C-alpha positions in Angstrom: -28.2 -105.4 53.5 -31.8 -104.4 54.0 -33.1 -100.8 54.2 -36.2 -100.1 56.3 -38.0 -96.7 56.4 -39.5 -95.4 59.6 -41.7 -92.3 59.2 -42.3 -90.7 62.6 -42.9 -87.1 61.2 -46.2 -86.8 63.1 -44.7 -87.9 66.4 -43.2 -85.8 69.2 -40.5 -86.6 71.7 -39.7 -89.3 72.9 -41.6 -91.5 70.5 -39.3 -91.2 67.4 -36.4 -92.6 69.4 -38.6 -95.3 71.1 -39.8 -96.5 67.6 -36.3 -96.3 66.2 -35.0 -98.5 69.0 -37.8 -101.1 68.5 -37.4 -101.1 64.7 -33.6 -101.5 64.8 -33.9 -104.3 67.4 -35.7 -106.4 64.8 -33.1 -105.8 62.1 -29.9 -107.6 61.2 -26.4 -106.3 61.6 -25.5 -104.1 58.6 -29.1 -103.2 57.8 -30.1 -99.5 57.6 -33.0 -97.7 59.2 -34.0 -94.5 57.5 -35.8 -92.3 60.1 -37.9 -89.3 58.9 -38.8 -86.9 61.7 -39.5 -83.4 62.7 -38.9 -83.6 66.5 -36.1 -81.1 67.1 -34.8 -82.8 70.3 -34.4 -86.1 68.4 -32.1 -84.6 65.9 -29.3 -84.8 68.5 -30.7 -87.6 70.6 -30.9 -90.3 67.9 -27.3 -89.9 66.7 -26.2 -89.8 70.4 -28.1 -93.0 71.1 -26.7 -94.7 67.9 -23.1 -93.8 68.9 -23.7 -95.2 72.5 -25.0 -98.4 71.0 -22.2 -98.7 68.4 -24.4 -98.1 65.4 -23.3 -95.7 62.6 -25.0 -92.7 61.1 -24.6 -93.1 57.4 -26.8 -90.2 56.3 -28.2 -87.1 58.0 -30.1 -84.5 55.8 -32.8 -82.0 55.8 -35.7 -83.2 53.6 -38.2 -80.3 54.0 -38.7 -77.0 55.8 -38.8 -78.7 59.2 -38.2 -82.4 58.4 -35.1 -84.4 58.6 -33.8 -87.9 57.6 -31.4 -89.8 59.7 -30.0 -93.1 58.5 -28.7 -95.5 61.1 -26.7 -98.6 60.2 -27.1 -101.4 62.8 -23.8 -102.6 64.3 
């Protein structure tokens, strides 16, 4: 299993989700993508998209005053 980090803290909607989709598309099943972001809308949209695609959220935590980390494991 590989782990890739995607830092999209400086990006606004919808770019964190667009970049997450592109990064995950290049990864193998079982790999994890750690997404660091601040875009409030994406805090719900990324887990929703992951569930729709069959991926798992393995970690979801606040990492700063307004920053979050969401880990998606590819199905």
